[in-house]
C-alpha positions in Angstrom: -68.0 297.1 -7.3 -65.7 297.3 -4.3 -64.1 294.3 -2.8 -66.3 294.5 0.3 -69.4 294.6 -1.9 -68.3 291.5 -3.7 -67.5 289.8 -0.4 -70.9 290.7 0.9 -72.5 289.3 -2.2 -70.7 286.0 -1.7 -71.8 286.0 1.9 -75.5 286.5 0.9 -75.4 283.8 -1.7 -73.1 281.1 -0.1 -72.4 281.7 3.6 -75.0 279.2 4.8 -73.1 276.4 2.8 -69.6 277.8 3.4 -70.1 278.0 7.1 -71.3 274.3 7.2 -68.3 273.3 5.0 -65.9 275.1 7.4 -62.5 276.5 6.9 -60.8 273.3 5.8 -63.4 272.4 3.2 -63.7 276.0 1.9 -59.9 276.2 1.7 -59.8 273.0 -0.3 -62.2 274.4 -2.8 -60.1 277.6 -3.1 -57.0 275.4 -3.9 -58.9 273.5 -6.5 -59.9 276.7 -8.2 -56.3 278.0 -8.1 -55.2 274.8 -9.8 -57.8 275.2 -12.4 -56.6 278.8 -13.0 -53.1 277.5 -13.5 -54.4 275.0 -16.1 -56.3 277.8 -17.9 -53.1 279.9 -17.9 -51.1 277.1 -19.5 -53.8 276.8 -22.2 -54.0 280.6 -22.7 -57.8 280.2 -23.0 -59.1 283.7 -22.3 -62.7 282.6 -21.5 -61.4 279.9 -19.2 -59.0 282.3 -17.5 -61.8 284.8 -16.9 -64.0 282.1 -15.4 -61.2 280.8 -13.2 -60.2 284.2 -12.0 -63.8 284.8 -11.0 -63.9 281.4 -9.2 -60.7 282.1 -7.3 -62.0 285.5 -6.2 -65.3 284.0 -5.1 -63.7 281.2 -3.1 -61.2 283.6 -1.6 -64.1 285.8 -0.5 -66.0 282.8 0.8 -63.0 281.7 2.9 -62.6 285.2 4.3 -66.3 285.2 5.2 -65.9 281.9 7.1 -62.9 283.3 8.9 -64.6 286.7 9.5 -61.9 288.6 7.6 -62.8 291.8 5.7 -60.7 291.3 2.5 -60.8 295.0 1.4 -59.7 296.2 4.9 -56.9 293.6 5.1 -55.7 294.3 1.5 -55.7 298.1 1.8 -54.1 298.0 5.3 -51.2 295.8 4.0 -50.6 297.4 0.6 -51.7 301.1 1.2 -50.7 302.2 -2.3 -47.1 300.9 -2.0 -45.1 297.8 -1.7 -45.4 296.5 1.9 -41.7 295.4 1.9 -39.8 298.4 0.5 -42.7 300.9 1.0 -42.2 302.3 -2.5 -44.4 302.7 -5.5 -43.5 301.3 -7.9 -41.8 298.6 -6.0 -38.0 298.8 -5.8 -37.4 295.5 -4.2 -34.6 293.4 -5.7 -35.7 290.2 -7.3 
C-alpha cells in the first residue's frame, strides 16, 4: 500500500468525524498517540509499538486530510531519495 492509498483509506473511514473535530482536535489526538508511542518504546513491548506506530500514522493521515495535504506528495517532494539538508544519500550531515 502506498502512502496516498493509506491516506485515502483514512479519509473514507474517518473524514466525516475528523472534519467536525477540526485541526486543533485532530492534532491533539495525534499528540496523544505520539505520547503513547513513546511509552510503548520505553516498555519495549513489540505489540504495543506496532499498535502505536499504526495509530500515529493514522492520526497523521487524518490531520493531513483535514488540512488537505497529500502526505505522499509532500514527503517525496521534500526527501526525494536524499537528505533535504545536505542533499546526500546516505546523509552526511554532522550531528
